[in-house]
C-alpha positions as CSV (number, residue, x, y, z in Angstrom):
1,L,0.1,0.0,0.0
2,K,1.0,3.3,-0.7
3,E,1.4,5.7,2.5
4,S,-1.5,7.9,1.2
5,E,-3.9,4.7,1.1
6,W,-2.6,3.5,4.5
7,R,-3.5,6.6,6.1
8,W,-6.9,6.2,5.0
9,K,-7.1,2.8,6.3
10,K,-6.7,4.4,10.1
11,Q,-9.5,4.3,12.6
12,P,-12.0,6.8,12.1
13,D,-11.3,8.5,15.6
14,E,-7.6,8.8,14.4
15,L,-8.4,10.5,11.5
16,A,-10.7,12.6,13.3
17,T,-8.0,13.7,15.6
18,E,-5.1,14.3,12.6
19,L,-7.8,16.5,10.9
20,W,-8.7,18.3,14.0
21,Q,-4.8,19.2,14.4
22,L,-4.5,20.3,11.0
23,V,-7.6,22.6,11.5
24,R,-6.1,24.1,14.7
25,N,-2.5,24.3,13.2
26,F,-4.0,26.3,10.2
27,N,-6.1,28.6,12.3
28,L,-3.2,29.3,14.5
29,S,-1.1,30.3,11.5
């Protein structure tokens, strides 16, 4: 599997946490 494909195989809660962190980092910049 490619890394990008593997990322989407993660548990939903893990994806939600990553997305939340990305949003926070974007808002802080």
